[in-house]
SEGUPA-732283 format. One record per residue (C-alpha): residue number from 0; chain; x negated, z negated, y. Coordinates in nm, 2 decimals. Each point is the difference from the previous one (the first is absolute). Last residue first. Example, Ala and Ser with C-alpha at 12.3 -4.5 7.8 and 13.67 -1.06 7.14 Angstrom:
2
+-----+-----+--------+--------+--------+
! seq ! mol !     xx !     zz !     yy !
+-----+-----+--------+--------+--------+
!   1 !   A !  -1.37 !  -0.71 !  -0.11 !
!   0 !   A !   0.14 !  -0.07 !  -0.34 !
+-----+-----+--------+--------+--------+
This chain:
172
+-----+-----+--------+--------+--------+
! seq ! mol !     xx !     zz !     yy !
+-----+-----+--------+--------+--------+
! 171 !   A !  -1.68 !  -2.44 !   0.69 !
! 170 !   A !  -0.02 !   0.37 !  -0.01 !
! 169 !   A !   0.34 !   0.20 !   0.01 !
! 168 !   A !   0.11 !   0.18 !  -0.30 !
! 167 !   A !   0.23 !   0.30 !   0.10 !
! 166 !   A !   0.18 !   0.17 !  -0.28 !
! 165 !   A !   0.28 !  -0.23 !  -0.10 !
! 164 !   A !   0.14 !  -0.08 !   0.36 !
! 163 !   A !  -0.09 !   0.31 !   0.15 !
! 162 !   A !   0.15 !   0.20 !  -0.27 !
! 161 !   A !   0.34 !  -0.21 !   0.04 !
! 160 !   A !   0.00 !   0.04 !   0.38 !
! 159 !   A !  -0.03 !   0.38 !  -0.06 !
! 158 !   A !   0.27 !   0.00 !  -0.24 !
! 157 !   A !   0.23 !  -0.21 !   0.24 !
! 156 !   A !  -0.08 !   0.25 !   0.28 !
! 155 !   A !   0.10 !   0.30 !  -0.22 !
! 154 !   A !   0.32 !  -0.15 !  -0.11 !
! 153 !   A !   0.09 !  -0.09 !   0.35 !
! 152 !   A !  -0.03 !   0.35 !   0.11 !
! 151 !   A !  -0.20 !   0.28 !   0.17 !
! 150 !   A !  -0.29 !  -0.23 !   0.06 !
! 149 !   A !  -0.20 !  -0.02 !   0.31 !
! 148 !   A !   0.28 !  -0.21 !   0.17 !
! 147 !   A !  -0.11 !  -0.32 !  -0.20 !
! 146 !   A !  -0.33 !   0.00 !   0.19 !
! 145 !   A !  -0.31 !   0.08 !  -0.19 !
! 144 !   A !  -0.35 !  -0.09 !   0.18 !
! 143 !   A !  -0.31 !   0.10 !  -0.16 !
! 142 !   A !  -0.34 !  -0.14 !   0.14 !
! 141 !   A !  -0.33 !   0.12 !  -0.11 !
! 140 !   A !  -0.24 !  -0.30 !   0.02 !
! 139 !   A !  -0.24 !   0.09 !  -0.27 !
! 138 !   A !   0.14 !  -0.26 !  -0.24 !
! 137 !   A !   0.34 !   0.19 !   0.06 !
! 136 !   A !   0.27 !  -0.15 !   0.19 !
! 135 !   A !   0.36 !   0.04 !  -0.07 !
! 134 !   A !   0.31 !  -0.11 !   0.23 !
! 133 !   A !   0.35 !   0.02 !  -0.13 !
! 132 !   A !   0.28 !   0.00 !   0.27 !
! 131 !   A !   0.37 !  -0.07 !   0.00 !
! 130 !   A !  -0.01 !  -0.37 !   0.02 !
! 129 !   A !  -0.37 !  -0.10 !  -0.01 !
! 128 !   A !  -0.25 !   0.06 !  -0.26 !
! 127 !   A !  -0.39 !  -0.01 !  -0.03 !
! 126 !   A !  -0.21 !   0.12 !  -0.29 !
! 125 !   A !  -0.37 !   0.00 !   0.00 !
! 124 !   A !  -0.27 !   0.17 !  -0.21 !
! 123 !   A !   0.15 !   0.34 !  -0.05 !
! 122 !   A !  -0.28 !   0.22 !  -0.20 !
! 121 !   A !   0.16 !  -0.07 !  -0.34 !
! 120 !   A !   0.34 !   0.15 !   0.11 !
! 119 !   A !  -0.18 !   0.32 !   0.04 !
! 118 !   A !  -0.02 !   0.16 !   0.33 !
! 117 !   A !   0.03 !   0.38 !   0.04 !
! 116 !   A !  -0.07 !   0.23 !   0.31 !
! 115 !   A !   0.13 !   0.34 !   0.06 !
! 114 !   A !  -0.09 !   0.25 !   0.25 !
! 113 !   A !   0.09 !   0.25 !   0.28 !
! 112 !   A !   0.36 !  -0.01 !   0.05 !
! 111 !   A !   0.01 !  -0.38 !  -0.08 !
! 110 !   A !   0.06 !  -0.17 !  -0.35 !
! 109 !   A !  -0.06 !  -0.36 !  -0.06 !
! 108 !   A !  -0.03 !  -0.08 !  -0.37 !
! 107 !   A !   0.09 !  -0.36 !  -0.12 !
! 106 !   A !  -0.08 !  -0.14 !  -0.35 !
! 105 !   A !  -0.02 !   0.07 !  -0.37 !
! 104 !   A !   0.36 !  -0.10 !  -0.08 !
! 103 !   A !   0.12 !   0.22 !   0.27 !
! 102 !   A !   0.03 !   0.04 !   0.37 !
! 101 !   A !   0.02 !   0.31 !   0.20 !
! 100 !   A !  -0.08 !   0.09 !   0.35 !
!  99 !   A !   0.08 !   0.06 !   0.36 !
!  98 !   A !  -0.06 !  -0.19 !   0.33 !
!  97 !   A !   0.14 !   0.18 !   0.31 !
!  96 !   A !  -0.27 !   0.01 !   0.27 !
!  95 !   A !  -0.06 !  -0.29 !   0.27 !
!  94 !   A !  -0.24 !  -0.17 !  -0.25 !
!  93 !   A !  -0.22 !   0.32 !  -0.02 !
!  92 !   A !  -0.03 !   0.00 !   0.38 !
!  91 !   A !  -0.19 !  -0.33 !   0.01 !
!  90 !   A !   0.18 !  -0.21 !   0.27 !
!  89 !   A !   0.18 !  -0.22 !  -0.25 !
!  88 !   A !  -0.32 !  -0.07 !  -0.18 !
!  87 !   A !  -0.18 !  -0.12 !   0.31 !
!  86 !   A !   0.30 !  -0.20 !   0.11 !
!  85 !   A !   0.04 !  -0.15 !  -0.34 !
!  84 !   A !  -0.37 !  -0.10 !   0.00 !
!  83 !   A !   0.02 !  -0.16 !   0.34 !
!  82 !   A !   0.30 !  -0.20 !  -0.09 !
!  81 !   A !  -0.14 !  -0.12 !  -0.32 !
!  80 !   A !  -0.31 !  -0.09 !   0.20 !
!  79 !   A !   0.14 !  -0.28 !   0.17 !
!  78 !   A !   0.19 !  -0.14 !  -0.30 !
!  77 !   A !  -0.34 !   0.01 !  -0.22 !
!  76 !   A !  -0.19 !  -0.16 !   0.31 !
!  75 !   A !   0.21 !  -0.31 !   0.01 !
!  74 !   A !  -0.25 !  -0.22 !  -0.19 !
!  73 !   A !  -0.29 !   0.16 !   0.15 !
!  72 !   A !   0.16 !  -0.07 !   0.34 !
!  71 !   A !   0.08 !  -0.35 !  -0.07 !
!  70 !   A !  -0.35 !  -0.06 !  -0.11 !
!  69 !   A !  -0.14 !   0.11 !   0.33 !
!  68 !   A !   0.25 !  -0.19 !   0.20 !
!  67 !   A !  -0.05 !  -0.32 !  -0.19 !
!  66 !   A !  -0.38 !   0.05 !   0.07 !
!  65 !   A !   0.03 !   0.03 !   0.35 !
!  64 !   A !   0.24 !  -0.30 !   0.02 !
!  63 !   A !  -0.26 !  -0.21 !  -0.22 !
!  62 !   A !  -0.29 !   0.12 !   0.24 !
!  61 !   A !   0.20 !  -0.12 !   0.31 !
!  60 !   A !   0.03 !  -0.35 !  -0.11 !
!  59 !   A !  -0.37 !  -0.09 !   0.04 !
!  58 !   A !  -0.02 !   0.18 !   0.35 !
!  57 !   A !   0.29 !  -0.22 !   0.13 !
!  56 !   A !  -0.19 !  -0.33 !  -0.02 !
!  55 !   A !  -0.12 !   0.03 !   0.37 !
!  54 !   A !   0.36 !   0.09 !   0.11 !
!  53 !   A !   0.14 !  -0.32 !  -0.14 !
!  52 !   A !   0.23 !   0.03 !  -0.28 !
!  51 !   A !   0.38 !   0.02 !   0.00 !
!  50 !   A !   0.06 !   0.38 !   0.06 !
!  49 !   A !  -0.30 !   0.09 !  -0.24 !
!  48 !   A !   0.13 !  -0.23 !  -0.27 !
!  47 !   A !   0.36 !   0.17 !   0.03 !
!  46 !   A !  -0.17 !   0.33 !  -0.03 !
!  45 !   A !  -0.20 !  -0.11 !  -0.31 !
!  44 !   A !   0.33 !  -0.15 !  -0.16 !
!  43 !   A !   0.16 !   0.33 !   0.05 !
!  42 !   A !  -0.30 !   0.21 !  -0.14 !
!  41 !   A !  -0.04 !  -0.23 !  -0.29 !
!  40 !   A !   0.38 !   0.03 !  -0.08 !
!  39 !   A !  -0.04 !   0.37 !   0.02 !
!  38 !   A !  -0.29 !   0.01 !  -0.22 !
!  37 !   A !   0.19 !  -0.21 !  -0.26 !
!  36 !   A !   0.32 !   0.20 !   0.02 !
!  35 !   A !  -0.21 !   0.32 !  -0.06 !
!  34 !   A !  -0.17 !  -0.16 !  -0.31 !
!  33 !   A !   0.34 !  -0.06 !  -0.13 !
!  32 !   A !   0.12 !   0.34 !   0.08 !
!  31 !   A !  -0.30 !   0.18 !  -0.16 !
!  30 !   A !   0.03 !  -0.23 !  -0.31 !
!  29 !   A !   0.37 !   0.10 !  -0.03 !
!  28 !   A !  -0.06 !   0.38 !   0.07 !
!  27 !   A !  -0.29 !   0.00 !  -0.25 !
!  26 !   A !   0.23 !  -0.18 !  -0.25 !
!  25 !   A !   0.25 !   0.30 !  -0.01 !
!  24 !   A !  -0.12 !   0.30 !   0.17 !
!  23 !   A !  -0.19 !   0.09 !   0.32 !
!  22 !   A !   0.18 !   0.25 !   0.21 !
!  21 !   A !  -0.14 !   0.33 !   0.01 !
!  20 !   A !   0.26 !   0.20 !  -0.19 !
!  19 !   A !   0.28 !  -0.18 !   0.16 !
!  18 !   A !  -0.14 !   0.08 !   0.34 !
!  17 !   A !  -0.02 !   0.38 !  -0.10 !
!  16 !   A !   0.35 !  -0.02 !  -0.14 !
!  15 !   A !   0.14 !  -0.16 !   0.33 !
!  14 !   A !  -0.17 !   0.28 !   0.20 !
!  13 !   A !   0.16 !   0.28 !  -0.20 !
!  12 !   A !   0.33 !  -0.17 !  -0.02 !
!  11 !   A !   0.00 !  -0.01 !   0.38 !
!  10 !   A !  -0.14 !   0.36 !   0.04 !
!   9 !   A !   0.25 !   0.16 !  -0.25 !
!   8 !   A !  -0.20 !   0.22 !  -0.25 !
!   7 !   A !   0.12 !   0.34 !  -0.07 !
!   6 !   A !   0.15 !   0.10 !  -0.32 !
!   5 !   A !  -0.06 !   0.14 !  -0.37 !
!   4 !   A !  -0.01 !  -0.14 !  -0.35 !
!   3 !   A !   0.04 !   0.17 !  -0.34 !
!   2 !   A !   0.04 !  -0.20 !  -0.31 !
!   1 !   A !  -0.14 !   0.13 !  -0.32 !
!   0 !   A !   0.12 !  -0.08 !  -0.36 !
+-----+-----+--------+--------+--------+
């Protein structure tokens, strides 16, 4: 059985899908959030200490503030870069063109007027889903976004989701 897909990306869904692909998963997101809370608390306590301390001792307190800001940036950086990556991808002319291809038990084939490109299921390293969208990422960084409206009918969409569920093995 082979499923055909075709369609144009919606900008809002595209940006959400790129964010979803770059979002830290599971325990890494929890660890990142906990560390961010600790860094944020340290920043707030340092600001309070700076306000209530004599001016001659304020130099000692400025270092933790600067350190908190630097750590906060690195913890939030994946979220900052997701928007930048999405904008770059969206501005690429190939993203604005209709996406066409076929999906079967061996993988996904993209078909353009000038070329064909096949990605086997084994090449995909990450799977992310949200309502009405499946996002796949290869180990090499190739992003594949499949909105529900790319499929001709509900049966094709469900078959695609079934293949994704059983064919993609994410690294732990």
